[in-house]
C-alpha positions as CSV (number, residue, x, y, z in Angstrom):
1,X,216.8,105.7,90.5
2,X,216.4,108.8,92.2
3,X,213.5,109.0,94.7
4,X,210.4,111.2,93.8
5,X,209.6,114.0,96.3
6,X,206.3,113.2,98.1
7,X,204.8,116.2,97.1
8,X,206.1,116.6,93.5
9,X,204.1,116.7,90.5
10,X,203.4,113.5,88.7
11,X,205.2,113.7,85.3
12,X,204.8,111.2,82.2
13,X,207.8,108.7,81.8
14,X,208.4,110.7,78.5
15,X,207.1,114.4,79.1
16,X,209.0,115.3,75.8
17,X,209.0,113.7,72.6
18,X,210.9,115.3,69.6
19,X,212.3,112.2,67.6
20,X,213.2,114.0,64.6
21,X,215.2,116.8,66.4
22,X,216.7,114.3,68.8
23,X,218.4,112.5,65.8
24,X,219.4,116.0,64.3
25,X,220.8,117.2,67.6
26,X,222.6,113.9,68.3
27,X,224.6,114.3,65.0
28,X,225.3,118.1,65.3
29,X,226.3,118.0,69.0
30,X,229.0,115.6,68.3
31,X,230.4,117.5,65.5
32,X,230.2,120.7,67.6
33,X,232.6,119.2,70.2
34,X,235.8,119.9,68.1
35,X,234.5,122.1,65.2
36,X,232.8,124.8,67.4
37,X,235.0,124.1,70.5
38,X,232.0,122.6,72.6
39,X,234.2,120.4,74.3
40,X,236.5,123.2,75.8
41,X,233.3,124.9,76.8
42,X,232.0,121.8,78.7
43,X,235.4,121.6,80.4
44,X,235.3,125.0,81.7
45,X,231.4,124.6,82.5
46,X,232.3,121.9,84.9
47,X,235.7,122.5,86.4
48,X,235.9,122.3,90.1
49,X,232.5,120.8,90.7
50,X,232.3,118.4,93.7
51,X,229.9,116.2,95.6
52,X,226.5,115.3,94.2
53,X,225.4,117.0,91.0
54,X,222.2,117.2,89.3
55,X,222.0,117.7,85.5
56,X,219.0,119.1,84.1
57,X,218.2,118.2,80.3
58,X,221.3,116.2,79.9
59,X,220.5,115.5,76.1
60,X,222.9,112.8,74.6
61,X,225.4,112.9,77.6
62,X,228.3,114.5,76.1
63,X,229.0,116.5,79.5
64,X,229.8,113.3,81.2
65,X,233.2,112.8,80.0
66,X,234.1,116.4,81.5
67,X,233.1,116.0,85.2
68,X,236.1,116.2,87.3
69,X,236.8,113.0,89.8
70,X,235.6,115.2,92.7
71,X,232.2,114.5,91.8
72,X,230.8,111.5,93.7
73,X,227.5,111.2,91.6
74,X,225.8,112.7,88.7
75,X,222.0,112.3,88.4
76,X,221.2,113.3,85.0
77,X,217.4,114.3,83.9
78,X,216.5,113.9,80.3
79,X,213.0,113.7,79.1
80,X,213.4,112.8,75.4
81,X,213.7,109.1,75.1
82,X,216.2,108.9,72.2
83,X,218.6,111.4,73.7
84,X,218.2,109.6,77.1
85,X,219.0,106.4,75.6
86,X,222.4,107.9,74.1
87,X,222.9,109.5,77.6
88,X,223.0,106.0,79.0
89,X,225.5,104.8,76.8
90,X,228.0,107.9,77.5
91,X,227.3,107.5,81.2
92,X,228.5,103.7,80.9
93,X,231.9,105.3,79.6
94,X,232.1,108.1,82.3
95,X,234.7,108.2,84.8
96,X,232.4,109.3,87.5
97,X,229.0,107.5,88.6
98,X,226.2,108.9,86.3
99,X,222.6,107.7,86.7
100,X,220.3,108.9,83.8
101,X,216.5,109.4,84.6
102,X,213.6,110.5,82.7
103,X,211.8,113.5,84.1
104,X,210.8,117.1,83.3
105,X,212.8,120.2,84.4
106,X,209.5,121.7,85.8
107,X,208.9,118.5,88.2
108,X,212.3,116.9,89.1
109,X,211.7,113.2,90.4
110,X,214.4,113.9,93.3
111,X,214.5,114.9,96.8
112,X,214.7,118.6,98.0
113,X,218.2,119.8,99.0
114,X,219.9,116.6,97.8
115,X,222.5,118.1,95.6
116,X,225.6,120.2,95.9
117,X,225.5,121.5,92.4
118,X,223.4,121.7,89.4
119,X,224.2,122.0,85.7
120,X,222.0,123.7,83.2
121,X,223.4,123.4,79.6
122,X,221.6,124.5,76.5
123,X,218.3,123.9,78.5
124,X,216.6,126.9,79.5
125,X,215.8,127.7,76.0
126,X,213.6,124.6,75.4
127,X,211.8,124.3,79.0
128,X,208.1,124.9,79.0
129,X,208.3,127.0,82.0
130,X,211.6,128.7,82.7
131,X,210.6,129.9,86.2
132,X,209.0,126.8,87.5
133,X,212.0,124.8,85.9
134,X,214.4,127.2,88.0
135,X,212.5,126.9,91.0
136,X,212.9,123.1,91.0
137,X,216.5,123.6,90.4
138,X,216.5,125.9,93.6
139,X,214.3,123.3,95.4
140,X,216.7,120.3,94.8
141,X,220.1,122.2,95.8
142,X,221.3,122.5,99.2
143,X,221.6,126.0,100.6
144,X,224.6,127.4,99.3
145,X,224.7,125.0,96.5
146,X,226.2,126.0,92.9
147,X,224.5,126.5,89.4
148,X,226.8,126.0,86.5
149,X,225.1,127.2,83.2
150,X,225.9,127.5,79.6
151,X,222.8,129.0,77.6
152,X,222.0,130.7,74.5
153,X,219.5,133.7,74.4
154,X,218.7,137.1,73.4
155,X,221.7,139.1,72.1
156,X,222.9,141.5,69.5
157,X,221.4,144.8,68.3
158,X,217.7,145.6,68.0
159,X,217.4,143.9,64.6
160,X,218.7,140.7,65.7
161,X,216.6,140.5,68.9
162,X,213.5,141.3,66.6
163,X,214.7,138.5,64.3
164,X,215.0,136.4,67.4
165,X,211.3,137.1,68.6
166,X,209.9,136.7,65.2
167,X,211.5,133.1,64.8
168,X,210.2,132.4,68.2
169,X,206.7,133.3,67.4
170,X,206.7,131.2,64.1
171,X,208.8,128.3,62.8
172,X,211.8,128.2,65.2
173,X,210.2,126.1,68.4
174,X,208.3,123.5,66.3
175,X,211.3,122.6,64.3
176,X,213.9,122.7,67.0
177,X,212.5,120.8,69.8
178,X,210.8,123.8,71.7
179,X,213.9,125.8,71.7
180,X,213.4,129.7,71.9
181,X,215.9,132.3,70.7
182,X,215.1,135.2,72.6
183,X,215.1,134.0,76.3
184,X,217.2,136.0,78.7
185,X,218.7,133.2,80.9
186,X,220.7,135.8,83.3
187,X,217.5,137.6,83.9
188,X,215.7,134.2,84.4
189,X,218.3,133.2,87.2
190,X,218.1,136.6,88.9
191,X,214.3,136.4,89.0
192,X,214.4,132.8,90.5
193,X,216.2,134.0,93.4
194,X,219.6,132.9,92.5
195,X,222.9,135.0,93.5
196,X,224.7,135.4,90.4
197,X,228.5,135.0,90.3
198,X,230.9,135.6,87.4
199,X,229.7,135.1,84.0
200,X,230.9,135.5,80.5
201,X,229.1,136.3,77.3
202,X,230.4,134.6,74.3
203,X,229.6,133.7,70.5
204,X,229.3,130.4,69.2
205,X,230.8,130.0,66.7
206,X,233.3,132.7,67.8
207,X,234.2,133.3,64.2
208,X,231.8,133.9,61.0
209,X,228.5,135.3,60.8
210,X,226.6,136.0,64.0
211,X,223.5,133.6,63.9
212,X,220.2,134.0,66.1
213,X,221.5,131.1,68.1
214,X,225.2,132.6,68.4
215,X,224.6,134.6,71.6
216,X,225.6,132.5,74.6
217,X,226.7,133.1,78.6
218,X,228.7,130.8,80.6
219,X,228.6,131.5,84.4
220,X,228.1,130.4,87.9
221,X,225.2,131.2,90.2
222,X,224.2,130.1,93.9
223,X,221.3,129.3,95.8
224,X,221.4,131.7,98.8
225,X,222.5,130.3,102.3
226,X,219.5,131.6,103.8
227,X,215.8,130.8,102.9
228,X,215.0,134.3,101.6
229,X,215.2,135.1,97.9
230,X,218.1,136.8,96.6
231,X,217.5,140.7,95.7
């Protein structure tokens, strides 16, 4: 089990509890591996990683099968109990060592500067405090450490953005595990002091009608080598 930083805030063992959404997500995420091409996205997200990796909001652990052999260890943080149990099962089948642990993105139960890379995949939409979560990602990465991200968020024209914001204010978060549609992951990473590398905007699914959840971004960022915030 990863060690808690002495000054880290104490969090409940299950800081997130969405059992109905967890069951739904567990089903559709497995289907999306082939039907929506998520397996290929995961492979691109994780390609080339090495050393110690922390994955924030690991869900049911579908990323685990895609980590390259150059990764020495994955510490996977998942706050929702049912998804965490499924992640443990997938960790046992992974080809790299994976330690699944409870915890909230806003108070990661690990030491500072302990990881070479961090992975955030479809998680910034649902954390309670995006900037606090990204500050924690920055804390646990070594200087120069890499962030790999695949997130959905704000996109489309004005009408779509208005739709996303309206859904965020009403029924969408309560029925989808706290998910928000109109957040901007690129702006959030930049505001948190990360140096942005190459990223690509894409639609999921890439064919058919454009949905409020369709606007995604896949890319790389870094914690700056120095202690100063990136511009």
